[in-house]
N, C-alpha and C positions, 0 to 999 in steps of 0.2 A: 557465623555459620561455617559449618565444617564441610570438609571436601566431599565430594560425590564421586565415587570411584565406580565407573561404569565398567561390566564385565564382558559384554558380548556385543557384537555387531547387531544382533536380533533386538537388542534394547534400545536401537536407535530408530523409532518410527517417524521422526519429523524429516521432511524433504523440502527442498528449495519450492516456493512458489513459482508460477508460470512467469515466462518471460514477458517483460513489459517494455515499452518505449519511453523515453522522455518527454513531458509535455512543454517543457522549457528548456533551452540551451542558450547560454550567455557566454560572452568573454568579458572578463573582468582585468582590467590594467590596475597591476597592484604597484608597479615602480615604473620608473623610466625604461627599464628592460624588460620587464616580465609582463606576459598576459596569460592569465588562467582560463582553462575550460571549466566551466561551470553548469550542472545539469541538474534538474529536478524531475522526478517521476513519482508515480503512485497518486495520493489523495492531496490536492493542493491545500486542504486544512487539516490534514492529518497530524499526529505527532511528528514534528520535525526530527530527523535524525541525520546526521553528517556522517558519511562514509569516509574514512581516513586510510589511504591505501598504503601499501608495504612499499619496501624497499630500503631507503629513499630511492626514487628514480623507477618505481615500477609501473605507475600509472592506474587507472580504474580499469576495472573489466565490466563487460555489459551483465554477467551474472552476479555481480555484487548486489544490483537492485532486488533480487530475488530471494534473499536474506529476510526481506521484511513484507508483512501483509500489506498490499497496495491498498486496501481499504482503509487501513489504520494509520499509515505512516506516510508523511512527506519526505521522500528520499531526495536528499541533496548529496551530489558527488562532484567532485574536483579532482582535476590533475595537478599535482603539487609543482612547483617551479622546475622547468626544463625538461619535464617528461610528459607522456601521454599525448594529449592534444593541446598540451599549453607551450608557448613560445617564449624565447627562443629554445631550441631542441639542445638538450644536454648541456645547457650553459650552468657554469658555477658561480658566476658573478653574483653578489647580493643573494646567496643561496644557502641559508643557515637555517636551524632549528626554529629561531626566534623571527626569521622572516615568515615561514611557514604559519607559526603561532598568530603572527598578527594578520596573515592572509585569511585565516579561518575567521578572525573576528571582522575582517571587511566583508567577507562573503555573508556572515550573520547580518551585518548591519544592512548590507545591499538587498538582502531578502525579508528585512523587517521581522526577525526573529528574536523573542526574548530568550528564550532558553530551548536548548535541544539535546537529545540523546546522542552521544558520541560513540561511533563504532569503529574499531580499528584493530588490525591484527599485524603482529610481527613489527617491522617499524612504524606501522600504523599505530600499534598500542604505545610506542616510544612518544609520537607526536601527539597522541590523545592524552597521553599522561602529562606530558609538558603544557598542553593546551589547557587541561583541567586545573593544574597547580597554579596557572598563571590568571585564569579566569574561573575561578570556583563557582561564581553565582551564575554563570551561565550555561552549566552543565546540569541536565536533569538527571541523566544515569550515564554510566559507562558500560559498554560491552567490550571486553577485550580478548584477544586471542594472540597465542603464542607470545608471550610477554618477552619483550626485550627492552632492557633499562640502558643499555649502551654503556655498561660497567666494562672496565678494560679486561676483567677476566672473561667476559662473555665474547669479546671479540678474539682473543687470543685461543679460546677453546675452539672457535669455529674456523678462523682463518689461519691459525699458525699450528697449534696441537691439541687434540682433543678428538674432533670428529674425524680427524685423519686416522684415528686407530680403527674406526669403525668402517670407514669407506677409503682404504688405501689405494683401491684400483681406481677410483675417481679422483683422490687427492694427486695421485702421480702427475697426469696432465696439468694440472692446475699449479703444482710446485716447480714443474719442469719449464715452465714459461719464464723462469727467473733465474739467471745463473746463480751457480752454487754460493758464491761469494756473498750474494745478496739475500739469501734464505733465512738469514736470522730474523729479518723484519718483512715478510711477504707484503703486508699491507703497504709499507711505504715504498716497495720496490714496484709493486703494481701502480701505486700514485703517479709515480715518476714517469711511467710509460703511458698511463691514460691521460696524463696532463701534457705530454710531450709533443714535439710537432711531426713525429713519424706515424702517418696515418695508418700504415699497414701495421705497424707494432701496436698501435692503439686499438685498432679493431681484433686484432688476433687476442691481445690480453683482455679485451671487454668480453669476448667469448668465452675464453677460458675461466674468468672469474663467473661469469653467469652460469654457465654449465655445472661449476662446481656446486652453486646453492639450489640450483635446479634437481642434481642429482641426489640430493641428500634430504630434500624438503619432505619426502613421504616414507612412511614405514616400509612400503614395497615401492620397488623401483619403479617409476613410471616413464617409459620411453618417450611418449608425446611430450612430458613435461621438460625433458631433457633437451629436446629439440629447440624448445625456446632460447636456449643459450646459444643457438646458431642463428637467431633472428637479429641481423646486424644492427638494425635501428634500435630495436628494443635493449639489445645486449649492451650498446654503447651507453645509451642514457642510464641504464640501470647499474652499470659497473663504474661509470665515472662519477655519478652521484653519490652513490653507497661510498665508494672508497674516500672521496672529497668528506664525506660526514664523517667517517670511521676514524681517518688518520687525525681530524680535529677533535676526536673525543665527543663528537655530537655538538660541539660549541657550548657545552655546559660549563658553568662557572667553577664547579668542583666535581670530583669522581663520586660517582653514586648519588647524584644530586636528587634523580627522580624518586628514589627509595627514601632518602632521608627527608624529603618535602611531602611524602605521601600522607602525612598527617593534616596537610591542608584540605585533603579531599575525603576525609573520613565521614563526611555527612552525606555523600554523593553514593546512592546504590549502584554497586558494581559487581558484574559479573566476569568471572575469568574463566575462559575455556582453553585447556592446555592439553596438547598430546604429550602423554607420558614418555614417549620416546621420540621426542622433537629433539634432534641433534643441531638444528640451526639456533634454535633459542630454548636451550634446556630448560626443564620444569623448575628448577631450582629458582629463577627469576620470579616465577610465577608464585612459587611458594613463599619466597621473600616478601612479595608484595602482598600477599595474603596475609601474611603474620602481621604486617603494619596496620593493614584496614581493617582485620579482625571482622567484627560482627556487621560492618556496613558491606563485606563483600562475600560473593559466593565463588568456590574454587572448583571446577569441575575438571578432573584429571581424567582424560580419555585414554583408556588402557591400551586401545589398539590402533593409535594414531601417532603419526610424527608432526611436522610442522604444517602441513599444507591446509588451507581453509576448505578444500574441496574432499578431504577425508570424510568418510560417511558418518562418523561419530562425532566429530569437529562440527560438520554442516548440521546435523541433528541437534546438538547441543545449542549452536548459536541462533537457529530458526526458534526453538523453544524459548529461549532467553529474551528475543525480541518480542516474541507474542507475549511473554509473562509481563515484560516492562510496560507495554503499551496499556494493558489491563489496569496495572497498578498505579500508572502515573496519573491517568486521566479517564476516567470511565467513559465519557462522553466530551469529546473536544469542545462542544458548543458551551461547556461552563465557562470557557475562557471569554465568551462574547459578553457576559456580564456575570457580576458575582452572584450567583443565585443562592448563595450561603448567608448574604447579608440580610440580617433581620428588618431592616429598613425597607426591603423590597417588598412593594405591593402590587398585586393584579389589578389591572384596570378594567376587568370585565364587569359589567353591570347585569341586573336583572333583566331589563327589558331585551338586552344582547342576547342573553341565554334564553328568554323565552320566543325570540324572533328564529333562533338557531333550532330549537327543539321541534319546531314544525317540519324540519327536514329531516328525512329518514336517510342515515348514513351508517355504515359498517365500517369499523378500523379493523385491520388484520395485522398481526405480528407475528414472525416466526424466526425461530433459531434452529436450523437444520440439525445442530447438535443436540439440542433438548427434546425436540421433536414434538412440539405443541405450537398451536396456532391461539392467538387471543383476539376475541372479537369485542368491539362496543356496539351493541343494538339499540333500537329505539328504545326498548324498556329499561335502559340503563343497566343493562346486564353484560357483564363480561363473560364470554363464552369459552370455553378451552376446548380445542379438538386436537386430538392426538395425529400427527401426519402419518404414523406407521399404518393405523388401522380406521382412520378416520372417526372414530367414536367420540362422543362427547363425554368429556371428563369432569367438567365441574361448572357451576355458574356463581358468579360473584354479583350481587346487587350493588349497583352505585346509589350513593347517597343524595348525588346532586346530578340533575339531566344535564347533559352535555354532549354537544354535536359540533362538527368541525369541517373544514373544508379540504384539507389534505393534511399531511404529516410527514416528519421528515427523519425521524429515528425512533429505536426503542432501546432500552437499557436492560439487560436481564439482571445486572448485578443489584440495581435498587429499584427494579420495579418502575420506572417511568418511562413516558411516553413524549416527545417533542411533537406538539401539534401546531398546525397553521389555523388560525381563526378569521373568518372575515366579518368585520363590521360593516353591515350594509348601509347603516345611517351614515357612517363617517367614511365610507369607502377606503378603509383601512384594513389592512392586515395586521396581525398580532401573531407572534410565535410565542406558544406559552409551554411550559412544561407540566404535565399532569402526574401526580404520583397515585399508583394503586394502592400503596400502602395505607396512606392517610387520606386519599381522596381529596387533595388539595391542588390547586393551580398556581404557578409562579411564571409571570412574564419573563420572557428571554428578551425581546426586542419587538418594535413595531417597524413595520416596511412602509415607508412614506413614497409613495408614487402616484403619478397621474396616468390612468390606463385610458387609452384612446382605442381600443380593439371594439368590436361589436359584440362579443360575447364577453359574459360578465366573468369577474375574476374567479368565481369557483371552477372554471374550466381548467385551472391550473393543474397539471398532472406532474407533482412533485417527483424529483428523482429519489431513489432510495437511499442513498449514501448516509451516513452519519452527519456529515459535517454541514452546518448551515450554509456556510458560504462557498462550500465546494461546486456544487452544481444547482443552477437557479432553476426556476419553474418553467413550464412550457404552456404557452399559450397562443390561439390561432386567430386569426381575421378573415372573414369571408368578403371583405370590402375590395380589395386588391385584386387586379387582373391575375397576378399569380399568388399562389398560396404564401402567406407570410407566417412566420413562426416568431411570437415574441418570447423572449428570455428575459426573466428578471434577474439581475446581477445582484445578489445579495451584498457582496463586498462593497461595490461602488454604488449601490442604491439606484440603479438606472435600468431602463429597458434597453435592450438590444434586439434588434429585428435582423431576420434572414428570409429573403425570398427565394422560394424553393422553384427552381427553373422546371416546373412540370404542370403548369396551367392551374386554373381555378378548381376549387373543391366541389365535388357533387353534392348539391344541396339535400339530396334524399338520404346521404349515408352520415354515420357520426363523423365527428372531427378526427383527423389522424391520430392514431395510437402508437406507442412506442415501447421498445424494451432497451433498458438502459445497462451499459457494461462498466462498471465503476472501476474496472482496472484500467481501461483505455479512455474512457470518458465518451465513447460513442454511444450515440443514440439511435437505435434502428427503428424505422418510422414505414407504417403502411397507409395508404389511403387510397380512396376511389377518385379519380379526376372527374370532372363534367364530361368531357369526351377525351378518348373513346371509352369503350366499356372495358373495365378491367381494373387491375390494382397496380399502384405504383410501390415500389421499395427503394428506399434511400436511406443513407447513413450521413449523418453529420455529429462534428465532435463538439461536445458543449466547453470544451475547455479552449480549444484554437477557435472556436465560434466558426467552423468552415465546413463544407460538405466534403466528406472523404470518400462516399461511395456516389457516383452519378447515378441517376433514376434508373431501375430496372423496371421494366413493365410485364406485367404478367396478363397476358392479351385474353380477355373473355372471362379473366377469374373474378368473380364476384362474391362477396361474403355480406350477409344480413347485418350481422353485429361484428365485425372484426375486432381481433386481437392477435398480438404478436409476442414472442416469447425467443429471445435470442440467450443461447447456451451453448457453450463449448464449440464455438465456430459453426454452431448449427443455427437455422432459423426455423421456426414452427409458426405456423398461421393457425388460429382459432376462431371459428364461426360459432359465436353465441347466439344463434337464432333463438328468439324469447319465446317461442311457442312450438319449437320443432327441436329436432336432435341437436346437441353439440358436436361439432366434427373438429377434429386435430388433423392439421397437414403437416407432413415433412415436406422442406421446401429446399429446392435445388436452385441456388442463385444463377449457377454457372448457365443453366439451361431454362432458366425461368419457367420451371415446372412445380406441381405440386403433386402429393400421393397421399391419400388418407392412410392415417394409421392408428385410429381409435374415433370411436362414436360412442356417446353418452346419451341415452334416450332422457328425453326432456319434453314436457307439456306446458308448463307453466313458466313466467319469466324469473329468471334468476342470472346472477353474474358470475363472474370469474375472479379467482385470485390467482394472479401469475409472478412467480417469483423472477427475481433477477439472478445472477449466479450467486450460488450458494456455497457454503463449506463442503458440503456433500453432492453437490449436484444442484439441479433445478427442479423443482416439484410444481406441478400445477394442481390446484385444488377446484373442483366445479361442484356446485350445489345445482341438484337438479330435483324436479318434482313431477309427479305424474297426477297429483290432485290438488295442489297448491296450498295443502296444508303440512304435509310431511315431506322433508327433504333429506335426500341422500347425497352424502359426501363422497366424491371419487377423487382420491388421490392418486396421481401418475407422476413417476420419477422419470424424467426425461432422459437421465442417464442410462438407466437399465430398461426403460419402458415397462416397470413394474406397475401393477394397477391395484389399487387397494380401494374396496367398495364397502363403506359403512352401511348399518342398518338404517331405515328411514326414522328420522326424528323431527318431532313436532317442533317447528322454530319461526321465529319472525322471518319474513321475506328478505333475504340479504340482496339488495340491489347493487353495493358496491363494495369492493376490497381494495384494499391498498396493502404494499410490501413495506415492513420496517425493516431495513437491514439491521442484523444484529438480534434483534428478537426479544422477547421475554420468557 
């Protein structure tokens, strides 16, 4: 694949994903001396990606998580030996490239990951290549930025003579830290001081070394970045560890080892993002690597960028690359749960089971806000496609086989499949099956073996909308406890977990609690009416940590006949779906526990809501309403803009249940 030479900043549409926090933080002891900081964020069963930071000695930054779609990726970050949050700080003992390569393997084994995407820039590209060449069967794909292969010519260009011709004003203080008699080999001179016993000299040299790299890393000078060279602890680890590696040639067995051995990874899809005016790690190294990898790699030369990952063109190219890779690698992560392509696999669904389910009226919804359509399965075995922009009916697709379900987990727009949850009442067993729209077939993914102890039937499960089967389990409720109890089915461990909400018993006259799930944080935003006093409780608990993260907030006197909640962009919306009266949408202030009506939809006959979770382009509410019970109007409300689209009335089956499939069809 040839080079992609982008010309202007306006060609860079991609930006970072919103900030997220880790759901798991661990300490991993990798030697008698060293203990590493390891964290995970994003989707626990997404495509695993390990972030390999630069330096060496740089440590991870929180914003590194934002290069990845948190719905698609399981993001693993770690601080390499001696830097960041790893300990001991700035320690050089047992600190070589090959120690770090094996540390990555230890992390992979710790987290039970078979293969992962490796994402690294600058020194991170060096270590990523060393790891991939050492463990080529463990790498799904490589995303590399600012290629550095640690050849002698690269080191001399930056630390001795080369970049100095372009930044003479910043090279001067870097050079002047060393007496003239030693300036023939600046790296060695710095190393003697950075490993010496004079703490004052050590700190001064560390600051000078770090300022030199910070000053030259962007195409346009960034004063804030240069200031990082004055952050004593950061600069000490950065300079000591970098210099330690560089004077030792990266601890490689031979000069140019990474380029010479690149043929070992020609089977691995590789994306190379390189600033054309990178003077820290010049573009020649990226070009040399691309020439060896040839058709297995893409080289993106960013014409208005230097070395920094935060330059807009580089950021855009990296985000785009990561989005593309996760789509190409595995269209849906649940395929790894069973080999669905195995011709020996057979579905255990039987005729009596299907006949039993057909008596239940249900509707399946799927959406992709980029595509702009919803897909439904209705009682008459029809797929009904509705345009989200204007609400108009687009097409009907008749099913060959009657099929109904209890819940669903995902939709895949690339091969037109839906992952469904089916309940076999006779066996008290749930099955997860894949339904193909194209050929009207079912394939079993897995069976869920559990003993249910609640008073509500398993059909009350409100499954979360993320793709991955084991990421977030379903939600169920019991009325039998003095306090409201939430039962969570843990797919991965095949067991029920229970959480008692400290807000009293549920009002028997109301529906069971309803929630809106945020797949980025794992938070489930819940509302329900208690038995007493009169009003509505709002509470948030995190399904990953299985703990309450927002203590109950009470909306005194506020009661809805058929409540729903939508959480979007740090805002909460309540929707009252009164079945024979107008629908009402409220904007909610959590701080003051008050509500304000923002929209009303006329309705006189029962119908239900489809409410999305966080979407690619915002959050959309779709309401079906009717004044005569035969013709239904579709109202589409974009919560981000509060734009409203109302379709003409269409004759259709009464839609009594809607669900969200993340990803859509």
